[in-house]
C-alpha positions in Angstrom: 95.7 -53.8 81.4 97.9 -50.5 80.9 101.4 -51.0 79.3 103.2 -49.9 82.3 101.5 -52.3 84.8 101.7 -55.1 82.0 105.8 -54.5 81.7 106.2 -54.6 85.6 104.4 -58.0 85.7 106.8 -59.5 83.0 110.0 -57.7 84.3 109.5 -58.7 88.3 110.2 -62.0 89.7 107.3 -64.3 90.1 105.7 -64.7 93.6 103.1 -67.6 94.1 101.3 -68.7 96.9 103.5 -71.5 97.5 106.1 -69.2 99.2 108.9 -69.3 96.7 110.0 -66.8 94.2 112.3 -67.4 91.3 113.5 -65.5 88.2 114.0 -67.2 85.0 116.9 -67.0 83.0 117.0 -64.0 80.6 116.3 -64.7 76.9 118.9 -62.8 75.3 117.6 -60.2 72.9 119.4 -61.9 69.9 117.6 -65.2 70.9 114.3 -63.4 71.0 114.9 -61.8 67.6 115.5 -65.4 66.2 112.4 -66.7 67.8 110.4 -63.8 66.1 112.3 -64.4 62.8 111.4 -68.3 63.1 107.9 -67.3 63.8 107.8 -65.1 60.7 109.5 -67.7 58.6 106.6 -70.3 59.4 103.9 -67.8 58.7 105.6 -67.0 55.5 105.7 -70.9 54.4 101.9 -71.1 55.4 101.2 -68.0 53.2 103.1 -70.0 50.0 101.1 -73.0 51.1 97.6 -71.3 51.2 98.4 -68.7 48.7 97.3 -66.0 50.9 98.8 -63.6 53.5 98.4 -63.4 57.1 99.3 -61.0 59.8 101.9 -61.3 62.3 100.4 -62.1 65.6 101.4 -60.2 68.9 104.5 -62.3 70.2 105.2 -62.3 74.0 107.9 -64.2 76.0 105.6 -64.4 79.1 104.6 -68.2 79.5 105.4 -69.9 82.5 105.0 -73.5 83.7 105.2 -76.8 81.6 103.7 -75.4 78.5 106.2 -74.8 75.8 104.2 -72.1 73.8 100.8 -71.2 73.8 98.3 -69.5 70.8 95.5 -67.2 72.1 93.0 -66.0 69.1 90.4 -63.4 69.4 90.7 -59.9 67.9 94.4 -59.7 68.9 95.9 -63.1 68.2 98.8 -63.6 70.3 101.7 -66.4 70.2 103.3 -66.9 73.7 106.7 -68.5 74.5 108.1 -69.8 77.3 111.0 -67.6 78.5 112.5 -70.2 80.8 112.2 -73.3 78.7 113.4 -71.4 75.5 116.5 -70.3 77.5 117.6 -73.8 78.8 116.9 -75.7 75.3 117.0 -72.9 72.7 118.0 -75.0 69.4 115.6 -77.6 70.2 113.0 -75.2 71.2 113.2 -73.4 67.9 112.8 -76.3 65.9 109.6 -77.4 67.5 107.6 -74.6 69.3 107.4 -71.8 66.8 105.9 -74.1 63.9 103.7 -75.5 66.5 102.1 -72.4 67.5 102.1 -70.8 64.2 100.0 -73.8 62.8 97.5 -72.9 65.5 97.5 -69.3 64.5 96.9 -70.3 60.7 94.2 -72.6 61.3 92.5 -70.1 63.4 93.0 -67.3 60.6 91.6 -70.0 57.8 88.5 -70.9 60.0 87.5 -67.8 61.7 84.5 -68.3 64.1 84.4 -72.2 63.4 86.8 -72.9 66.4 88.4 -76.3 65.1 89.7 -78.5 67.7 93.2 -77.4 68.8 95.2 -80.5 67.7 92.5 -81.7 65.3 92.7 -82.9 61.6 93.5 -79.3 60.0 96.3 -78.6 62.5 97.7 -82.1 61.9 97.4 -81.5 58.1 99.1 -78.0 58.3 101.9 -79.5 60.5 102.6 -82.1 57.9 102.7 -79.8 55.3 105.4 -78.0 57.3 107.2 -81.3 57.1 106.9 -81.9 61.0 105.4 -84.6 63.0 101.9 -83.5 64.4 102.5 -84.3 68.1 100.6 -82.3 70.5 102.9 -82.4 73.5 106.6 -81.4 73.6 109.5 -83.8 74.9 111.8 -80.9 76.4 113.6 -81.9 79.5 111.7 -79.9 82.2 114.2 -80.8 85.2 115.5 -77.3 85.6 112.0 -75.6 84.8 109.9 -74.3 87.7 106.7 -76.4 87.7 103.6 -75.4 89.6 101.7 -78.4 90.8 98.1 -78.2 90.6 95.5 -79.5 93.0 93.6 -82.6 92.3 89.8 -83.4 92.7 88.4 -86.7 92.8 85.4 -87.7 90.3 83.8 -90.8 89.9 81.6 -92.7 87.1 80.1 -96.2 87.2 83.5 -98.0 86.4 86.1 -96.1 88.3 87.6 -93.0 90.0 89.0 -90.1 88.2 91.5 -87.3 89.2 90.7 -83.9 87.5 93.0 -81.1 87.7 91.8 -77.8 89.4 91.7 -76.6 85.7 89.0 -79.1 84.8 87.5 -78.8 88.2 87.1 -75.2 87.8 85.3 -75.7 84.4 83.0 -77.9 85.8 81.8 -75.8 88.7 81.9 -72.6 86.8 81.2 -73.0 83.3 79.0 -76.3 83.6 81.4 -78.3 81.6 80.7 -82.0 81.6 83.6 -84.6 81.4 82.9 -88.2 80.3 84.6 -91.3 81.1 86.4 -92.5 78.1 85.4 -96.2 79.0 81.8 -96.2 80.2 80.7 -92.9 78.7 78.8 -91.8 82.0 79.3 -88.2 83.3 82.0 -87.8 85.8 80.5 -86.7 89.3 82.7 -85.1 92.1 83.1 -87.2 95.3 85.7 -85.1 97.1 87.5 -81.5 97.3 90.9 -82.5 96.4 
């Protein structure tokens, strides 16, 4: 995607299939700079812990929905912050989200090609070394955050029915992923289209 098109996508209001348009409140330049500085701070802490240097990943402010942040690895590592969530609860956001995402980045850098579990033992150990509780979900108030509801699909096993999100359903259909019931261990089978 060319840079001009990318800038248009992040600067324009968001339209969805649900016939509503919204523009998240702006994150002030000073707040963006503070998030960048905090991100660099946690990377520097990790450099001291592991006695090695890590490159600064791309940092973007274009994440939407219920996720506070996201780390994407690969050839161009990227940390994405949720603009709307950061604006509404900036101080709490700064304390929790940057170290969480930086920990994902650092673990990815320490284990290239191994793909450790996202919130696995390596990530939890680093969060503790940062002096933070290694919880995978945020506790932010989402009352004023625009949320998209995913369609649910009904699956079954021998002991009960399960409702899988559209994301998981698409992984089953298009990638052949198999989900197992945590109670009986059987592979879930689809029984309805939502």
